[in-house]
TIPA-846845 format. One record per atom (N, C-alpha, C, O, CB): y, z, x. Coordinates in pm, whole numbers, plus 50000, padded with zeros to 5 digits. Glycine has a CB too. Layout:
N
YZX...
***
This chain:
354
310521974311737311281968811847312021979911922312041991311875312271958311797312611976812037313231986812122314481992612061315011987411963313551980912254314942003512120316042011012064317282002712044317952003711941316362022512152317591994512142318841986812133318591972112107319381963512145319641988412259317461969212041317181955312010318251949811918318601955911817315791953811945318761938511953319811932311872319391918111843319031910511932321191932711944319441914911716319021901611676320241894011627320911898211533317931902211565320521883111690321621874611647321161866411528320221858511540322121865511762321811868211416321431861011296321941846811305323141844511323321971868011170321031837111293321381823211308321521816511174320601816911092320361815911392322651810511150322891802911028324171794911050324981798311136323001812210901324341784510972325541776310987326691782710912326551786110795325301762010935327821784410978328991790110914329941779010872330211769810949329691800111009330421779910751331361770010700332771775410714332981787510707331051766510552333741766710733335131771410746335601778010617335261773710507336061759810781336371788510633336911795410516338141803110559338281806710676335841805010452339031805610466340161814510492339711828410452339361830710337341451810110412339711837610546339231851110520340391860710534341511856810567338071854910615340101873610508341141883610518340671894910607339481897810613341531888910381341601901110675341261912510759340941924410673341341924910556342401915810856340211934210729339761945510647340931953710596340781960810497338821954410727342081952910659343221960410612343901954210492344801960310435344201961910721343491942310452344021936310332345011925010356345421918310262344661946610250345391922710482346351912010510345601898910531344731898110618347211915510635345931888810454345251876010466345651869210595346841868010628345571867010347344631864610670344891857810796344071845110800343091843610727344561866910916344481835910886343761823410900343451821211046344351820911129344561811610843342181819711077341791816511214341831801511234341751793811138340381822011246341971797511359342001783311390341111780811509341391785511620343441778411417340051773411487339111770811595339561759711688338781755611774337781767311538340781754811674341281744511763341301730811697341881721411751340451744011887340671729611580340671716711512341471717411383341411708311300339241712211483342231728511367343091729711250342391735311129343011736911024343661716511217341091738511141340351743811027340301758911034340241764711142338921738011021340331765410916340271779910910338851784610940337881777910907340731785010772338741796311004337461802111035337421816610985338471822810971337171801411185336241821910959336141836010919336671845011029336611841511147334691839710886337191856510990337811865511088337211879411088337601887511172339271866411062336281882611000335731896010996334471896911081333841886911114335431900110851334111909211116332881911911190332011921311107332511930411042333181918011330330701918911111329761926411027328571930911111328011923111187329281917910907328211943511098326991948711159326051953411049326481959510951327321960211257324781950611065323791955210968322721963211042322161958511141323161943310892322441975310993321391983711048320261984510947320421989710837321931998011083319101979210985317941979110897317171992210906317271999411005317021967310930316411995010802315562006910801314172003210852313931991810891315482013010659313262012910852311902010610900311281998810825311561996610707311042023510883310461991510894309871979410836310541966910886309891956810909309931979910686311881967710902312641956810961312511943510891312041942710777312251955211100312921933110960312771919710907311291916210893310471919910977313481909510998310971909210786309591905510762308851915210674307631913910657308881904210891309561925110615308861934410526308571928110390307861933910308309671947110509309161916210367308961908710242309421916710121308921914810009307481904810227310361925610143310811934410036312261938210059313161929810052309931946910027312501951110088313821957110088314731951810198315821946910170313701972010103314281952610324315101947910435315351932910428316451928210455314451951310567314321925410390314491910910378315491907410269316241897710282313151904210348315511915310162316471912910054317901914910105318791907010073316191922209934318121925410182319451927810239319861916410332321011912010331319481941110315318911911810412319231900910504319581888110430320391880210478318051898410597318971885910313319341873910235320811874310194321481864010193318461872610110321311886210161322731887310127323601884210246324631877610232323041901110075323191888910364323931885810486323881871010517324891864910552323361893710604322701865110503322561850810528323421842410432323981832210471321091846610516323501847010309324331839810212325801840210255326511830210248324181845810071326231851910301327631853210346327901844110465328981838410476327951867710382326921842810554327081833910669327121819310623327991811710664325951836010771326171815510538326071801510497327281797110416327641785310417324801799310417327901806510345329081803110265330371804910342331461802910288329121811510140330261808610469331461809410552332291821910533333441822310575332301797910525331721832210471332451844710454332561852010588333561858610616331771853710349331521850710670331511856510803330841846310897329911839410857330771870310805331321845511019330761836111116329521842011182329431854111202331801832311221328571833511215327331838111277327581845811405326861855411434326431826311305328571841811480328861848411607329441862311588329491870211682329801840011690329891865411467330541878211439329631887711362330091897011297331821876011361328331885211370327341893511302326381899311404325921892411495326571885311196326081912211389325051918411472324101926111382324531933511293325681927811579322811924411405321791930611323320891939111413320321934111509320961920011247320771952011380319951961211457318801966311371318991970011255320801973011510317611966411429316451971211356316101985411397316191989011515315261961911379315691993411300315202006811332313832005711398313091996111375315122015511204313492015511481312142015711534311162020111426311572023211314312062025111657309892020511458308872022811357309002036311289308632037711172307512021611418309522046311359309682059511300311062061611239311282071311166309432070211404311992052611268313362054211217314192064111296315282067811252313312058411075313712068411411314412078811487315722073811548316552081911590313522084011596315912060611553317162055311611318152050411506319102043311539316842043911706317932054011381318862049711275320292053611308321192045111310318452055711140320502066511334321862071411355322502064911477323692061511474321852086611371321732063211582322282056911702322692042511676323702037811728321272057511817321912035411595322272021511562323592020911487324432012311514321162015011478323782030211393325042030511319326202033511412327242026911406324992041011206326042043411499327102047011592327412035711689328572033211722326722059711670326382028711734326582017311824327482006811759328412001811822325232011011862327202003711634328011993811563329431998811540330391991311553327361990211429329552011711506330882017411482331712017311610332912014611606330762031811429331082020211723331802020211851332312006211887333292004711959330892025411964331631996011835332081982311859333281978711772333941968511796330931972511832333581986911672334741984611589334601973311489335581966811454335901981911674333371970811444333191960211344333901964011215334141975811188331671957611319334221954111136334951956611012334071962910904334551970810824335551943710960332781959310903331871964610802330521967410865329981959010938331731954910684329981979210837328601982610873327821984410745328201992310658328541995410963326711977310733325811978810619324571986410666323831981610751325421964910557324361998310611323152005910638322162003510526322452006410410323462021110653320991998110559320051993910456319052005110430317952005310485319311980910499319452014410344318562025310306319282038610296320242041210369317432026410405318812047110204319472059910180319462069110301320292078110312318812066810064318512066910393318382075810509319602075110602319752083810688317132072310587320442065110586321652064110668322792072910615323802074710683322112049710674322642078310496323762084610426324372096510499325592097110515323302089110291323562105810544324102118010603324902115210730325962121010752322972127810632324372106410813325082103510938326392096210911327402099110974324202095211032326362086710820327602079410788328632089010729329812088110764327312067910689328212098010642329152107710584329802116110693330972120010682328432116810484329052118910799329572127210908330542119710997331572125211036328432132510991330222107011031331042100211133332142091411075333052087611148330152091811219332082088110947333062078710889334512082810915335332074110944332852077610739334882095710907336282099310935336722096211077337912094511103336482114010909335742095411169336092092411309336332077511332336802073511439334982097211400336012069311233336182054811245336932049611122336352042311041334782047611260338192053211107338932049710985339122034710964339372030410851340282056210989338982026711069339162012211056337852004811034337831992511028339852006811178336762012311023335452006510996335042009910854335122021510813334382011511098334602000110779334062002510645332542003610652331901996410728334491991210548331992012710573330552015010570330032012610428330602017610332330202029410617328952004910416328292002810286326822006510304326142001110392328451987810235326342015510221324982020410234324192016710110324542020609999324952035710257323122009010129322242005410018321472017909977320842024510059321271993810057321522021109847320902033209793321542045809849320902056409854319412033209821322792044809892323432055909961323882067209871324012065709750324582050910036324122078909936324692090409867325722097209956326012109009938323592100309825326272089810052327192095510150328452101010084329002111110130327572085010253328912094709978330152099309915329962112009834330942118309794330722088409826328722115909809328502129009748328602140009852328832151609819327132129509678328432136309979328572145910090330022146410136330562157110160327642142010208330642134810147332022133710192332832126610084333062114510091332122126210329333242134209985333932128409869335322123209903335882115409826334042138609759335872127310017337232123110052337252110010130338332104510154337912133910134336092105010169336052092910249336522080910168336092078910054334642090510302337382073010227337872060810161337292048310224337662037110186339392060310166336392050010321335812038410390334292038010376333602032010458336192038710538333762044610271332322044410245332062039410103332682044110007331702058410265331142030010090330672025509959329172028109952328412023910039330992010309936328752035009848327332037009820326902026409719327342026509604327042051509767326032017409764325582006309679324292010709609323232011209671325351993209763324392013809481323252019409409322832010209295323572001309253323582033409356321642012709246321032003609147320412011509032320022023109048319971994709215320322005108919319612010908805318172005908808317741997908725320312007208669317442010808909316052006408927315212009208805314242002108776315442013109049315582019708733314802023408614314882012608506313932010608431315302036708557316032005608499316151995008399315241983208431314541978208343317591990308390315241978808555314351967908594312901971908584312051963908545314661963308734312601984308620311221989208614310731990208471309541988608445311112002808683311641993008377311251992908236310701979308196309701978408124312461996608146311341968808243310911955308205309521952208257308691946908184311911944908256309261955408384307921952308437306891961908380305711958508371307911953008590307321973908342306411983008272306021977608137304861978608096307031996708257306991972008067306701965807937305731954207956304831952207875308011960907869305911946508063305001935508092303591940708118302611934908071305501927308212303491951608194302171957508221301501962008092300301960008073302301969308319302281968208004301721972907877301251961607789300281963007715302741981007803301931950307796301541938607718300321931707778299541925507706302691928907709300161932707911299111925207979297801932907991296731926807994299591921308116297861946107999296651953808025295621952307914295951952407795297001968308045294381951007954293271951307859292561964607863291921968707766292291940007889292671971507976292001984407992292791995907931292262006807912291761987208139294051993307900294992003707855295132014807959295412026407927294522009707720294952011108084295202019908198295932011608302295452001008341293872026208257297092016308346297872009308448298232019108557298062031208541299152002808386298732014108670299032022808782300432020908838301052010508819298052020608890300912031308907302192030908977301972036209118301492047409136303292039108902302322028109219302212031909359303612034109415304382024609430301462021009441303952046509446305272049709500305242051509649304192054809706305812062109435306372049509713306482051509857306762066109889305852074409886307572042709916308022069409920308392083009955308652091309831309472087709747309612083110046307972102309822308122111309707309132122309739309242126709853306762117509668309862126509636310692138309650312172135909668312932145609671310212145909760312612123509682314042120909698314742118109566315962118709557314252109109793313972115009464314532111209335314712096309318314862091509206315852117909316314702088809430314912074309421313702067209363313812060209263315252068709558312552068909425311362061809378310922067209242310292060109164310222063009480311262079609215310962085209084311682077608972311212077308859311342099909079312842071509004313542063208905312702051008868312642047108752314912058808958312062045008968311172033708942310022038108850309682031508752310612027809075309442049608884308322054808806308732057508662308022053908568307782067508869309902063908644310352067508510310562055108423310132054708308311652075508517311222045008479311452032808403310162025708370309982020708259312362023608478309272025208468307972018508447307182025308336306672018608247307142018508578307092038408341306342045808239306962043808101306242042408002306302060708273308292043508094308952041407965308682027307912308482025607792310462043607978308672017508000308372003807958306952002207910306691995507810308641994208070306012008507981304612008107938304482014207799303822008607711303702015608038305122025807779305032032707650305632024507537305192025607423305732046207658306632016307569307282008307465306381997407410306521993507294308552002107518305451992407491304581981507448303121985707434302331978507372304681970007545302771997107490301382001907482301412017207475301132023907574300521997007605301752022607359301922037107346300682045207385300812056807426302292040507205299522039407374298292046607405297832044707550296792049907589297192042307312298602037307628298222034707767298362047207854299242055407833299062023307825297462048307951297542058608053298152052508178297812041308216296142064808082299052060008243299672055408368299202064408482299512076308485301232055508358298452058608575298032065808695299152064908798299772054408813296692059908751299412075708869300522076108965300032081209100299362091509108301672085108912300362073909205300052078109342301272075709430301922065309421298822070309397301572085409514302632084009615302012084209754301042091209779303692095409600302602076309844302032074609977302372086310068301542090110152302512061710038303562092110055303932103110143305292108810108305902105010009303922098710286305772118010193307042124610166308092122110275309062129410286306832139510151307882111610355308872107610455309052092510446308342085710372308422112010599310012087310521310242072810515309072064910572308992052810552311522069310590308182071410643306982064610691306122059810575305262051110593306182073810782306332065310458305582061110340305862046710302305112040610226305902070210222306952041110355307302027310323306722017210422306892005110406308812025810319306042022110524305502013010626304032016010654303592016110769306322014010757303272018510548301862022010562301012013810465300492019210367301652037210538300872000810491300081992510399298621996510392297961993910291300181978110440298092002810496296702007310493296512018010385295562017410307296282012710631297422027710382297322037910277297682032110142297132036210040298242049810310298612022410140298932015710014297712008809956297492009009834300042005510034296912002810043295691996309998294682006509945294052004209842295081988210113294542017710016293562027809975293922034109841293052036209757293452038710081295202037009821295622043109695295552033009580295282036809466297032048709706295802020409610295652010009507294192009009466293872007909347296171996309559293302009409564291862009109534291482020809443290702019209349291032009409664292032032509473291752044409393292162042309247291432046209156292472056609451293322036209224293792034109087292992023209016292632024808900295272030509087292722012209087291902001709025290522007208990290002004908881291771989409118289922014509084288612020309058288672031008949287662033908885288042026309187289852036808929290042046708824290282040808687290512048008591291172055508859290222027608679290332021108549291542012508527291612005208427290292031108446292522013108617293732005008600293431990308624292661986808713294842009808695294041981708544293921967308570295271961108606295331949308640293341960208449296351968908599297681964508642298291975808725298311987208680298601960708519298781972708846299411982808931300761977408979300851966109028298491986609052301791985608965303151982409010303471991209131303202003209130304211984708895304041985209235304401993309351305901993409374306601983609348303701988009475306382004909424307752006309473307612013509606307942025309618308692014209370307132006409707306742012909832307032004409955306422006510060305282016309829307951995009944308331987110060307161979510119306351973610048308941995910164307081979810252306041972410322304641977710288303661970310298306271973210471304551990310247303251996010211302631988710093301411988510078303402010810179303471982910009302981975809892302191963309924301491957909839304111972309805302301958610049301481947110087300001950610078299161941810060301841942410230299691963410092298311967910075297821966509933296631964409909298171982110119298741967809837298381965909696297881951709673296861949509608299571968909604298611942009726298241927909704296891924809768296071917509712299331918509760296661930509885295381928409952294251934209869293191928009856295391934710092294471946009814293421952509735293181945209603292051944609556293781967109708294251939709544294071932209419293121920509441292281917609355295431927109367293241913809555292331902809587290901908109598289971901909547292751895809719290731919609664289401925409681288781929309547287561928709530289471937609773289621933309452289111938109324288591926809235287781929309145290201945509251289031914709260288551903509180289591898209083290711903109081287331907609104289221888309004290201880708925290941888608817292001884308772289521869408861290401899908774291041907308666292081917308713292771923308631290001914508586292211919108843293181928708897294561922208905294721911308960292741933609037295541929008850296911923808844297831933208922297681945408917297401922308696298781927408994299741935109073301161931009036301411919808993299501933009225302081940509054303501938009028304271942109153304131953309202304011945708901305101932909203305871935509324307211941909296307521945609183306071922609399308031943209402309301950309389310331944709487309991938609589309101965309413311581946909454312751943309536312971928209541313961923209488312591948709677312061920909606312131906409613311081900409520310201907609472311931901409759311161887409496310111880509422308941878909518308881869209593310591866509365308011888409516306971888709617305881878309595305041876109682306351902309620305901871809479305011860209458305341849309559304451842309606305141854909313306621847809591307071836809676306671838609822306581828809895308561835509666306421850909865306071853310004304591857010021304141859410133306941864410060303841857509912302421860909919301601848409953302061837209937301941867009785300371850710001299481839310024298871834809892299021841409789298381842910126298191823609895297681817609771296721826909698296751827709575296971804409801295871833909772294931843209708295681854309636295341857909523293971849309812296701859809701297471870809642298301866209523298451873509425298371877209747298831854109532299671849009423298941848909289299551850809184300151835109456297651846509294296871846109170296851859509099296481860108981295461841709200297241870309169297181883709110298561889509080298661899509009296441893109204299631883409133300971889109118301621883608992302031872008988301851885909243301701891908890302241887508762303761885908766304301876208713301851897408653304431895408830305891895208835306311904908944305471911309007306521899008696307611906008966308191916009056309461921408991310161914208921308501910009198309741934209016311011939608973312041935909078311961940409193310931955208952313001927809040314001923009134315131933109147315831936109051314561909409089315281938209266316391947109298317321939109387317001936709504315911960509368318461935009334319281925109401320121931409511321351931609506320171918209301319411936409611320081941609730320911930609795321981933309851319051947209830320431918309787321191907109844322541905609776323551903009842320401894109831322571907209645323831906209570324801917109614325981914309636323571907309419324311929409627325171940509665325721938809806326901941409831324411953709655324871934509899325301932510037326331921210045327371922610110324101929410128326041910309979326981899009979328331903309921329381899609973326401887109899328301911109813329531915609749330341924509843331571923409850329221923209618329671933309916330381942110008331051934110120332191936710156329411952510068330331924310173330911915810278332101908010224333131906710290329841906210336331961902810104333041895010043334271903610018335401898910035332591888809912334061916109979335191925109956335971927310085337201926910085334701938509901335271929610194335951931810321336691919110364337811919810414334941936110431336071907610344336721895010379337991892710299338941886510348335771883410359337991897610175339161895910088340161907210100341201907110034338721894609945339851917010186340761928410201340751937510081341751944210054342141923710225339621938010008339571945909885338341954809880337691956109776339591936609764338011960909994336831969510001336941980909900337971987509890336661975110143335861983109825335841993409722334962005009768333752003509783335331987709588335582016309790334832028009832334232034909711334532031509596335742037709911333372044609737332732052109629331442045409583330922036409647333682053709511330952050109469329712044809415329942031309347330862029709267329072054709317329082021609381329042008909309327632007609253326642008409326329421996609403327552005609123326262006009054325911992209000326741985708935326272016408940324681987709028324211974608986323001976308894321921980308938323861965709109323201973108767322111973908670321851960408607322241950108661322421984108562321191960308492320921947708423322211940708385322321928508397320071950208299323191948308337324451942308294325191935708410325891925808391325351952808229325021941208529325691935808648324811925908724325171921408833326101947008742323661922508668322681913708730322191919308864321891911908957323271899708750322131932608869321661939208990320171941508992319581943509099322361952009006319541941408875318081942408864317611932308760318391927808676317651956908825316331928808767315771919108672314271918408697313711926808768316441904908688313631908508638312221906108665312041891708709312821883008673311351909208539310991889208789310711875808839309781868408744308901874508683310101876408980309981855308733309171847408641308481835808713308281825108655310041841908527308111838008840307531827208920306071824208888305541814008932307651830709064305411832908811303991830808781303761830508630303271840208573303141841808846304111819308565303981818608420302541818708371302291820508252304651806308370301581816908461300181817808418299821832108381299001834308291299251812708530300421841808449300191855808413301321861308327301081868108227300041864308540302551858208365303701862708286304041851508188304961843608212304941866408377303301850908082303381839807987304701839807910305441849607911302221840307891304971828807842306241827307772306441837907665307561842607644306321813607709305361841807597305511852007494305871865607553306641873107493304221853107413305311868707671305681881207737307141880607783307881890207766304751884107857307541869407840308921868007886309901869507770310971875507786309121854407953309541864207655310421865307539310611880007500311721884107466309851857407420309531887807505309651902007472310481909407576311281918207543308261908407461310301905907703311081912407808312561909107794313401917807815310571908107946312881896807761314281893007743314911900407625316091903707629314391877907722314121903007522314631910707408314911925107450315931930907412313641910407291314001930807529314231944407581315471944607670316251954107666313001949407660315641934207750316791933507840318091934507761318991942107797316761920607922318191926907655319401927107573319611940707507320751945307494319331916307465318521947207467318651960407406319111970907507319851980107472317321964707345318681969507630319131978807734320601976507767321371986007779318281977307861320991963907781322381960607813323321965207702324421970107729322541945607836322891963707577323731967607464323791982607443324651987507370323241960907339322871989907504322832004407486321872008907378321712020907354324182009507454321221999407313320282003007209319092010707266318552019607201319791990607136318702007207388317652014307460318292021007582318982014507660316472004607503318062033907598318482041207717317242044507797316352051507749319282054107681317182039407918315982041008000316092054008080317122056308145315792028808096315082062508078315142075108155315132072608304314582062708352313972084108118315752081908376315822080908522314852090508590314672089808712317242083708569314252099308514313302108808569312002107808491312022106108369313862123208564310862108808559309572108308489309482119308385310042130208402308422109508589308792116508278308642126308170307832138308217307602147608140307962119908046
***
């Protein structure tokens, strides 16, 4: 979409008593004596935008929840999409900051450097970055929250599922952008989970590219998935955003024995009927939970700056169970046991590939 495309998010707002970002509780009155939300929220999406059926859509669900629960009014929300190359990310953030909104949510680590640079110039604006690292650049900022996740913990669970399900003892991992350390966390957890249930399994690994464009290339995602399936894998897990839609397409082409694992959202729910037959599970990265929490904090006047980490214990990651025909009850029972061991500390999941 165009540089300054703005999408008004439509949802019904319920009356609520909210708080200003400075912490003072206030009550709006729409003329009928009922309280109304008083905060303003801007969201800047990364490449892929709405409809990626993954990362950006997950963030939007958190925003939609805040609207539907009356934490923020629909009229006080602005959503900006990045263009296909992401070259307008920084401008979108600055546009929202110039409007003086109470909270800006940047959906993706690529927003971090610009937010770290401009946040001191907008002391009355709070910034929350999904997968962010802005506070490692600007440690003195009190208006930046980096919303991070223990992707390796959730990936361990779906890796364990792959190890239990594979008959070929060869599985695959399709990564998006290589070299940032983020997607490598998914890979590390997945490989550890596979090893826990199938010590003799081989894990094939392919990355789509070394820029954020790697998350919006389903054609290459399909080609690399084909390479892994043809290389002997019968289960492939992707952490590649919109590019992972190519995995599901290729699984259908490969035939009934090809299994795929989604990421971020429960991708079984947004797949077509043919693809659903191949999607065993998805690693749930609860970006919606993190976004909703950030909006709620600002509404309550209790914005928390710095790193906020969402793992299994915080219900920030998990696995989807929408396809019990592939993810059978016995597999789910084993995954739930692993989950408890990770939460208790009995299992420590690596964050870097071996």
